[in-house]
N, C-alpha and C positions, 0 to 999 in steps of 0.2 A: 556536175553530175551528183545526183542524190545518193548518199550513203545509206545503206539499209539500217545500220545501227543508229544513225542520226534520226531516222524515221521512228525507230523503236523508242528512243529517248523521248521524242516529242509525244508519242502516244502515252507513255508512262507518266510524263509530266502532266498531261491533261487529266489522266485518271486519278492521280494522287493530289492534284492541285498545287504541286510544288516541284520546281525544277531541281532543287537541291535534293529532295527526297527521291526523285527519279534517278538522279545521278548516283546516289548511294546504292540504289537497287542494282545499278549496272557497274558499280565499283569505279565511279568517276568522281573527281573532286568537283566542287561547285564551279570553279573557274573553267575546268575542262567541259563540264556540262553546258555552261553558258556559251562557250566557244563553239561547241558542237551544234547547238541550236541556231546560233548566228550563221554558221556555215550552211545549215539546211535552208534557212530563210534566204540567204544569198544565192544558193543554187536555184531556188524556185523563183526568186525575184519578187517575193511578197513577204509581208509581215504576217506570221501565223499567230503570235501571242502578244498581248499587251502585258508587260511585266511591271510589277511594282514590288515594294518590300513586303507587301501583305498578301497579294493574290496574283493569280494568272487569269487572264480573260482571253478567250478565243476571238480572233477577228472573224469576219464573214468568210474570208478565204481559208482561215485556219479551221473553221468548223467543217467546211466542205472537205478539206484535205484530211482532217481527223477521221471522218466517217469512212473515207476510202482506205486510209491507212490501217484502220482496225481490221477491215475485211482482208486486206492484203497480208497483213502479218498473221492473222488467224489461219488463213489458207496456207501460208508458207510454213507455219508451225506444223499443221496437219500433214503437209506434203513431206516435210523432213522426217516426221514420225513414221510415215508410210514407207519411206526409203529405208530407214534404219530397222524397222520392225517387220516390214513386209505387209503391213496392214495399218489401217487407220485405228488409232488407239484413243480412248477417251482420256484426256489429260489437260492440264492447264486450269485456268480459272473459269467458273461459270457463275454469273450473277443473275439470280432469279428474283423478280419482283412479283408480289401478289397481294391481294386484299387480306385484311386481318383474319376474318372468319374463314375464308377459303384457305388461307395459308396455314392457320392453326389446325384445321381439321383434315386437310387433304394434301395441299401442295408441300407443306413443310415435311410431314412424315414421308411422302413419296420422294422428295428431294434427298432426304437423309438416307433413304433406302438405296437410291441410285448412287449416291456418293460412296456408300459402303461397298457397292459392287465394283467401284473404280477407284482404287487407292491413290492413283496419280491425279485425281481430280480435286480441285479446291473449290468447294461449294460456298456461295454467299447468298443468303436469302434476305430480301428486304420486304417486310410485311407492313403495309400501310394502306389505308383507304385513299390516300392521295394518289392521283394518277401521275406517276413519274414519267418524265420524258426519257425514253430509252437511250438516246444519244447523249443527252446532258448528264445523265447519271451512270452511264456505262453499263446499262442493263442488257444482258444477252437475251433473256426470255421474260416476258411479262405474262402472267396468267390472270385473266380478268373475265368478268361477265360482260359480253358485248365486244364486237370487233372494233378496232380502232380505225378511224378514217384516214390517218396519216398515210399518204401515198408512198412514203419511204419504207413502210412496214408491210409485212404480210401476216395474215391471221389464219391459223389452222384450228378448226373446231375440235376440241377434245371431249366435250360432253354436251348433251342436250340439257337445257335448263330454262326455267322461267321463274318469275317472281310471283309471290302469292301473299295475300293478307293473312296474318296469323295473330293469335292471342293465347294467353294462358287460360286453362279451364276455369280458374277462379274468377278471372275478369269476365268471361262470357256468362258465367253463372250469375254474377252480380249485375251486369249491364245488358245482358241479352246478346244474341248473335245477329249480326247484320245479315239481311237477306238480299239486299241489292246495294248498288253503289250510292244511292241516295241516302241510305241509313248512316253512311260514314260521317256525315255532318253532325250526328248526335253522339259520336263516340270520341274518346280520347285517342288521338292519333300521334304516334311517335314518328318524327320525320327526320330525314337526313338533310344536313346543309353542307354546302361546299363553298370554299372561298371563291369569290367572283361569280358564283352561280346562284347563290341564295339557297332557299329551301327547295329540294328536289320534289317534283310532283310524283304521284303514283299513276303509272300508265295502266289503265284498266279498260275492259270492254264495257260500254254503257249502252243504253237503248239507242243512243245517237251514233254508236260506233266507238272505235278505240279513242280514248280521250286521256290527256294528262290532267289528273285531278289535283288541283291546288287547294289542299284542305287546311283548315285552321289547326295549327299544331299545338297539342298539349305540351309537348317537349321536343326540342330539336337537339341533335348531336352530330358531330362529324365522324363518328365511329359506328360502323355497322355492327361491330361486335358488342359494343355497349348497348346499342338499341335492342339487340336480341336479348341481352340480359335483363333489360328493363321490361321487355315484353314478358319474359318468363316470370318476373317478379309481380306481374299483374298490373303494370302501370298504364297499359293501353294496347292498341292495335299497332302492329308493325308490318312493313312491306319488305319481304325478304326473299332472297334466292332459295329455291327448294333445297339446294345442296347445303346451304348454311343452316337450315332448320331440320334437316332429315333426322339427325340424332335426337333432337329434342322432341320431334313428333313421335318417333319410335318409343321414347321414354314417357310420353304423355305429358311433357312439360309445356308443349305448344300444340295448338289445334289450328289447322288451315281452314279458312273460311272464304266464301265468295270464289271458290276455285273455278266456277263456270265463267267468271269475269277475267280470268288470267289471260295474258297475251304471250304467245310463244316468241319472245323477242330478246331473251337474255342468255343465249347459249354461252358456254365457257370456251374461251379461245386461248391458245398459246400464241403470243404475238412476238415477232422477232424481226430484225433488220432484213430487208428484202435483198438477198444476195443469192446468186445461182448456186454457189457451192458453200453449204453450211459446214462449219466444223463438226466433227463427229460428236463432240460433247453436247452441242445444241440439238442436232438431229436425233440422237439416241435418247436424250432426256425427254424430248417432246414425245417420242414413240413410247417411252416408259410411262409418262404421265397419261397419255391417251389410252393406252391399253388398260391401265389400272382403273381409270375413271369410267371407261365404257363398260368394264366388267361389273360395275356397281350401278350403272345407269338405269336399267330396268327396275331394279329394286327401289331406287330412290323415286323414280317417276310413279311407280305403282303404289308406294307407301303414301304419298301425298293424296292420291285419289281415294285410297281406301279409308284414310283417316278424316277426309273432308266431311 
């Protein structure tokens, strides 16, 4: 028979990457923690973790079991809180992943605001342009432009969004303003690159219809935030989310161009594990994020069109 506390030890070991560290969190000695994990594997009849002196690695069965255990324990914690307090309370750890620009300007401040409203919540924010695997990195909610195709995840749109070509006024004054997508070949284009995917094309409306444009890059970077700063400094054209550049457009640091070529395909989503019963901390955080961003949505959309 599987013991609940053995399951909790297993989940914490995966999250921390160390069985001994998980044992310390639960006030267990390394020997007892090891014995508890062996007992769990014996009860299930499978090996969950490959253990060495340096690291832990999930087996295939362990990965499947871990995903289910996280949900079971989260639901159990919420159920216990409901019984004790008479209502679901926002408590425990909430790990949010977001892109750098989006995190710095919106998700980070809104997450801090949400955490301040719920003193028993421990908020962790991972800001990176790398697309983190939610299960591998223990992410509760990812906030990204574009829904994820992973069937294990569900995506909830929190704001309308699209990407647009933009540049600094000084760059446009010196090099001219592109009037159609064919002009882009004559401009310095700042491009994003991703490991394993190479340089990302710009998806724009052309006379032949929507096309991914693979342009010669004057400069490439793996950071959308750095690309925005380089555009502001006048080093070339950038292809950015309207939410990322709204503040700069408002301040006159960037000017959107070719807005009639933009494609409505980059809405902002909150992405989280697909489970029927979400912990209150996830559900209410996504509500908070959606409410705050939708309150700004019309202003951001209108701003880009007015300044084009």
